BAMI-313567 format. One line per 10 residues: number of its first residue (from 0); their letters; for each residue x, y, z of C-alpha. Coordinates in Angstrom, 3 decimals, always signed. Each point is the difference from the previous one (the first is absolute). Layout:
# BAMI-313567
NUM = a = X:Y:Z; ...
END
This chain:
# BAMI-313567
0 = xxxxxxxxxx = +0.031:-0.325:-0.238; +1.209:+3.566:-0.825; +0.582:+3.024:+2.702; -0.814:+3.641:-0.612; +0.942:+2.436:+2.370; -2.561:+3.830:-0.311; +1.385:+2.675:+1.776; -2.605:+2.693:+0.340; -0.713:+2.526:+2.831; -3.520:-0.064:-0.581
10 = xxxxxxxxxx = -1.607:-3.505:+1.224; -3.225:+0.198:-1.870; +2.254:-0.177:-3.426; +2.493:-2.156:+1.827; -2.771:-2.667:+0.973; -1.745:-0.198:-3.074; +2.913:-0.135:-1.735; +1.162:-3.104:+2.014; -3.595:-1.749:-0.489; -0.527:+0.550:-3.444
20 = xxxxxxxxxx = +3.523:-2.060:+0.147; -0.702:-2.274:+2.550; -3.096:-1.582:-2.370; +2.184:-0.117:-3.062; +2.377:-2.435:+2.462; +2.669:+2.382:+0.787; +1.690:-0.165:+3.536; -0.246:+3.727:+0.904; +2.145:+2.049:+2.725; -0.737:+3.433:+1.358
30 = xxxxxxxxxx = +1.539:+3.377:+1.000; -1.258:+3.067:+0.742; +3.150:+2.065:-0.522; +2.948:-0.127:-1.976; +2.708:-0.461:+2.916; -2.263:-3.316:+1.299; -0.214:-0.807:-3.878; +3.399:-0.349:-0.674; +0.928:-2.047:+3.249; -3.078:-2.264:-0.749
40 = xxxxxxxxxx = +1.658:-0.412:-4.133; +3.556:-0.728:+1.838; -1.315:-2.609:+2.426; -2.904:-1.223:-2.470; +1.181:-0.220:-4.004; -2.436:+0.386:-0.802; -0.639:-0.635:-3.567; -1.854:+3.305:-1.426; -0.299:+3.011:+1.867; -2.749:+2.720:-0.535
50 = xxxxxxxxxx = +0.421:+3.477:+1.525; -1.532:+3.322:+0.163; +2.380:+2.924:-1.004; -1.417:+2.787:+2.537; +0.872:-1.003:+3.639; +0.847:+1.310:+3.468; +3.742:-0.754:+1.548; +1.377:-2.138:-3.429; -2.180:+0.346:-2.962; +0.108:-1.932:-2.947
60 = xxxxxxxxxx = +2.781:+1.317:-1.826; +2.355:-0.771:+3.350; -1.011:-3.774:+0.085; +0.910:-0.341:-3.519; +3.680:+1.972:+0.392; +0.344:-2.715:+3.644; -1.708:-3.062:-1.698; +2.267:+0.484:-3.454; +3.798:+0.287:+2.455; -1.353:-3.191:+1.633
70 = xxxxxxxxxx = +1.812:-3.043:-1.798; -2.779:-2.227:+1.655; -3.304:+2.419:-1.496; +1.761:+1.825:-2.923; -1.457:-2.703:-2.660; -3.543:+0.201:+1.960; -2.853:+1.289:-2.982; -1.324:+3.503:+1.440; -2.963:+1.649:-1.226; -1.274:+3.439:+1.252
80 = xxxxxxxxxx = -3.140:+1.011:+1.095; -0.990:+3.370:-0.811; -2.605:+2.584:-0.393; -0.707:+1.826:-3.272; +2.071:+3.548:+1.060; +2.888:-1.988:+0.857; +0.325:-1.111:-3.821; +2.183:+2.508:-0.622; +2.291:-1.179:+2.522; +0.314:-3.537:-1.178
90 = xxxxxxxxxx = +2.547:+0.508:-1.791; +1.890:-0.019:+2.997; -0.688:-2.982:+1.016; +0.675:-1.568:-3.280; +3.333:+1.339:-0.437; +0.672:-1.749:+3.187; -0.661:-3.640:-1.322; -3.687:-0.694:+1.249; -1.666:-2.307:-2.593; -3.614:+1.583:-0.277
100 = xxxxxxxxxx = -2.529:+2.241:+1.216; -3.892:-0.221:+1.181; -1.907:+3.169:+0.118; -2.530:+0.428:+2.704; -2.329:-0.932:+0.204; +0.215:-3.131:-1.925; -2.809:-2.900:-1.070; +0.940:-3.449:+1.079; +1.052:-1.092:-3.616; +2.643:+2.937:-0.232
110 = xxxxxxxxxx = +1.676:-0.824:+3.180; -0.159:-4.428:-1.103; +1.461:+0.757:-3.275; +2.688:+2.304:+0.977; +1.316:-2.570:+2.882; -0.400:-3.035:-2.238; +2.279:+1.495:-2.782; +2.270:+1.019:+2.492; +0.819:-3.337:+1.343; -0.325:-1.587:-3.518
120 = xxxxxxxxxx = +3.223:+2.436:-0.740; +1.408:-0.792:+3.308; -0.317:-3.688:-1.085; +1.425:+0.493:-2.970; +3.252:+2.053:+1.731; +0.638:-2.838:+1.987; +0.263:-2.552:-1.885; +3.393:-1.629:-0.657; +1.521:-0.244:-3.911; +2.824:-0.286:-1.136
130 = xxxxxxxxxx = +2.706:+1.986:-0.391; +0.648:-0.055:-3.352; -2.518:+1.631:-3.156; -2.512:-2.852:+0.517; -0.811:+1.197:+3.575; -0.673:+4.008:-1.561; -1.874:-1.922:-2.708; -1.708:-1.737:+2.631; -0.785:+2.528:+1.898; -1.148:+2.362:-2.484
140 = xxxxxxxxxx = -1.851:-2.949:-1.078; -2.141:-0.063:+2.897; -0.239:+3.921:+0.741; -1.650:+0.096:-3.639; -2.450:-2.987:+0.889; -0.721:+1.398:+3.112; -1.625:+3.635:-1.565; +2.633:+1.727:+1.596; +2.100:+0.369:-3.083; -2.620:+1.496:-2.223
150 = xxxxxxxxxx = +1.421:-1.436:-3.342; -2.490:-1.824:-2.234; +2.564:-1.733:-2.068; -2.850:-0.840:-2.855; -0.363:+4.134:-0.599; +3.396:+0.492:-0.803; +1.890:+0.162:-3.305; +1.727:-3.148:-1.340; +3.141:-0.312:-1.892; +0.699:-2.865:-2.008
160 = xxxxxxxxxx = +3.641:-0.610:+0.081; +1.772:-3.020:-2.009; +2.887:-2.212:+0.285; +3.450:+2.187:+0.167; -1.949:+2.981:+0.128; +1.149:+2.470:+3.005; -2.988:+1.040:+2.150; +1.972:+2.943:+1.359; +4.130:+0.742:-0.381; +2.780:+1.055:+2.767
170 = xxxxxxxxxx = +0.718:+3.429:+0.406; -3.946:+0.962:-1.044; -2.114:+1.874:+2.485; -2.545:-2.158:+1.221; -4.013:+1.062:-1.372; -1.651:-3.359:+1.700; -0.182:-2.621:+1.980; -0.515:-3.312:-2.247; -2.546:-2.462:+1.153; +0.846:-3.497:-1.939
180 = xxxxxxxxxx = -3.021:-1.429:-1.334; +1.073:-3.356:-1.932; +3.719:-0.634:-1.238; +3.188:+0.045:+1.483; +2.397:+2.822:+0.543; +3.649:+0.673:+0.764; +1.685:+2.947:+1.529; +4.265:+0.152:-0.574; +2.580:+2.194:+0.152; +3.748:+0.244:-2.154
190 = xxxxxxxxxx = +3.094:-0.348:+1.783; +2.634:+1.785:-0.809; +1.367:-2.994:-2.220; -3.324:+0.199:-1.841; -0.804:-2.542:+1.053; -4.082:-0.725:+1.211; -1.377:-0.530:+3.842; -3.456:-1.094:+0.539; -1.114:+1.623:+2.983; -3.710:-1.131:+0.338
200 = xxxxxxxxxx = -2.525:-2.588:-1.462; -3.540:+1.329:-0.477; -3.176:-2.275:-0.285; -3.639:+0.633:-0.505; -1.211:+1.777:+3.234; +3.188:+1.466:+0.460; +0.797:+4.037:-0.131; +2.545:+1.718:-1.560; +1.663:+2.728:+0.365; -0.638:+1.910:+3.789
210 = xxxxxxxxxx = +3.674:+0.671:+1.195; +0.851:+2.520:-1.782; -3.691:+1.711:-0.151; +0.012:-0.066:+4.115; +3.567:+0.876:-0.387; -0.113:+2.929:-2.996; +3.083:-1.305:-1.981; -0.199:-1.152:-2.971; +0.199:-3.395:-0.875; +3.424:-2.173:+0.938
220 = xxxxxxxxxx = -1.292:-3.324:-1.587; -1.428:-0.682:-3.526; -3.144:-2.206:-0.607; -0.894:-2.232:-2.863; -2.175:-1.992:-1.044; +0.980:-3.726:+0.342; -3.792:-1.377:-1.337; -2.004:+1.904:-1.623; -1.970:+2.228:+3.109; -2.590:+2.277:+0.784
230 = xxxxxxxxxx = +0.184:+2.386:+2.383; -2.053:+2.805:+1.534; +1.328:+3.936:+0.233; -0.540:+1.515:+3.413; +0.602:+3.633:-0.541; +3.333:+0.819:+2.572; -1.975:+2.850:+1.922; -2.692:-2.736:+1.130; +1.746:-2.445:+1.330; +2.473:+2.525:+1.991
240 = xxxxxxxxxx = -2.928:+1.445:+1.165; -1.920:-3.045:+1.348; +3.418:-0.531:+1.727; +0.865:+3.098:+1.293; -3.275:+0.800:+1.183; +0.007:-2.510:+3.415; +2.913:+0.220:+1.661; -0.242:-3.200:+1.320; -0.400:-1.666:-3.353; +3.183:+1.771:-1.072
250 = xxxxxxxxxx = +2.136:-0.901:+3.012; -1.120:-3.272:-1.073; +1.385:-0.242:-3.489; +3.275:+2.205:+0.355; +0.642:-2.971:+2.996; -0.360:-2.636:-2.378; +1.668:+1.803:-2.973; +3.209:+0.509:+2.328; -0.013:-3.655:+0.918; -0.951:-0.744:-4.003
260 = xxxxxxxxxx = +3.345:+2.028:-0.918; +2.469:-2.272:+2.849; -1.479:-2.925:-1.364; +1.372:+0.988:-3.138; +3.182:+1.113:+1.294; +0.082:-3.656:+1.247; -0.839:-1.736:-3.037; +3.183:+1.632:-2.011; +2.091:-0.894:+2.726; -1.299:-3.406:-0.422
270 = xxxxxxxxxx = +0.849:+0.290:-3.514; +3.732:+0.394:+0.899; +0.493:-2.619:+2.482; -2.055:-2.583:-1.085; +0.876:-3.011:-1.909; -1.706:-0.471:-3.426; -1.803:-3.300:+0.853; -1.338:+2.354:+3.397; -0.962:+3.185:-2.570; -1.426:-2.367:-2.825
280 = xxxxxxxxxx = -2.304:-1.960:+2.350; -1.450:+3.444:+2.163; -1.085:+1.486:-3.215; -1.370:-2.944:-1.176; -2.051:-0.540:+3.506; -0.466:+4.097:-0.583; -1.575:-0.095:-3.451; -2.126:-2.852:+0.047; -1.552:+0.971:+3.329; -0.828:+3.546:-1.453
290 = xxxxxxxxxx = -1.377:-1.027:-3.573; -1.144:-3.559:+0.801; -0.845:-0.857:+3.738; -3.681:-0.188:-0.719; +0.013:-1.871:-3.400; +0.787:-3.417:+0.891; +1.962:-1.838:-2.802; +1.115:+3.125:-1.521; +3.699:+0.195:-1.129; +2.858:+3.037:-0.229
300 = xxxxxxxxxx = -0.699:+1.236:-3.435; +2.747:+2.945:+0.304; +2.969:+0.296:-2.301; +3.142:-1.094:+1.013; +1.629:+3.153:+0.232; -2.506:+1.791:+1.665; +0.451:-2.410:+2.994; +3.641:+0.412:-0.596; -0.686:+3.795:+0.284; -1.634:-0.508:+3.674
310 = xxxxxxxxxx = +2.815:-2.492:+1.050; +2.378:+2.791:-1.312; +2.253:-2.976:-1.886; +0.311:-0.557:-3.581; -2.532:-1.760:-2.239; +2.512:-2.979:-0.425; +0.658:-0.647:+4.009; -3.079:+0.212:+0.401; -0.924:-2.604:-2.646; +2.480:-1.750:+1.302
320 = xxxxxxxxxx = -1.333:-0.570:+3.463; -3.485:-0.623:-0.815; +1.912:-3.064:-1.621; +1.240:-1.210:+2.472; -3.172:+0.482:+2.213; -1.476:-2.329:-1.961; +2.364:-2.835:-0.077; -0.334:+0.006:+3.437; -4.423:+0.160:-0.020; -0.018:+3.493:+1.429
330 = xxxxxxxxxx = -1.842:+0.990:-2.852; -1.519:-0.996:-3.249; +0.561:+1.477:-3.528; -2.624:-0.338:-3.020; -0.218:+2.391:-2.542; +2.000:+2.092:+0.857; -1.841:+0.369:+3.258; +0.992:-0.350:+3.935; -2.304:-2.331:+2.190; +1.321:+0.080:+3.421
340 = xxxxxxxxxx = -0.069:-3.844:+1.253; +0.934:+0.739:+3.734; -0.466:+3.628:+1.435; +0.985:-1.341:+3.446; +3.188:-1.656:-1.607; +1.199:+4.248:-1.732; -0.697:+1.352:+3.391; +2.663:-2.666:+1.670; +2.783:+1.613:-2.676; -0.620:+3.341:+1.885
350 = x = +1.370:-1.016:+3.345
END
């Protein structure tokens, strides 16, 4: 059962609000002033706080300030109750980190809808995400499907990108967030020796190009279709506004992106120090999980050149190692496609 703390010096509003929430299945706590509210919040750690702005001793702004300073309470969703006359000052509270506000007088539906939305967002942000592009994509998909990201993916212009055509090029200024509807896409960089290094692989359902949009930088890599692809074009301004209009969502994105950069640095170090067999085994596992995890019996159908670029080796070296893997019954090769016979044995090579 979710717990809601109500902080309001008006007894009637406090008790009426508690009754509405209790009837909808919430456990309620009440405080008649800001100082008491802070004490209860710190000791009880409610799932959400509904707080009046104008109160004696410690007003709603002071409550929010103190709770945001405390690591134990800083992430608790905070909803202001405000009179119409106070709405002009509400921007202050939102800038301080409030999640929403409800104008008094309010009806039952308005109150319950605001609380349900904020708790849903909190659940999404508290979920565990892998510290890589998959984690960022999973977060974006949950925000979009929940309605917290107002992105109707069927309403945007779509663009067909044929095999070997570019989606974007290194050094160019980003204009869109891309949503991959079908096909496969790779991103890559060219090193000082003119060799291509694949930085990422994208499957249907992935968002592409969010890092330079959020960091306001030019692309640091190039994206190219490795199978005919259809992408939705989400305007840069719309995506950036969705993220930065909500400080808690923006913070989550920044944390995941930072960890994602660290993961990519680790991968570069592994390319330098791991044996070729380990690198190729890991690449086959990565590619299979990325593109074919939900397609039982479908073999890896990617060019040897692209696999070699993902590994960071010469194509000839890749082919020799694949031949070794085949003779060891780790993989099968039929009509140029690779079938992983034992993913567990390939994983064992990594340790």
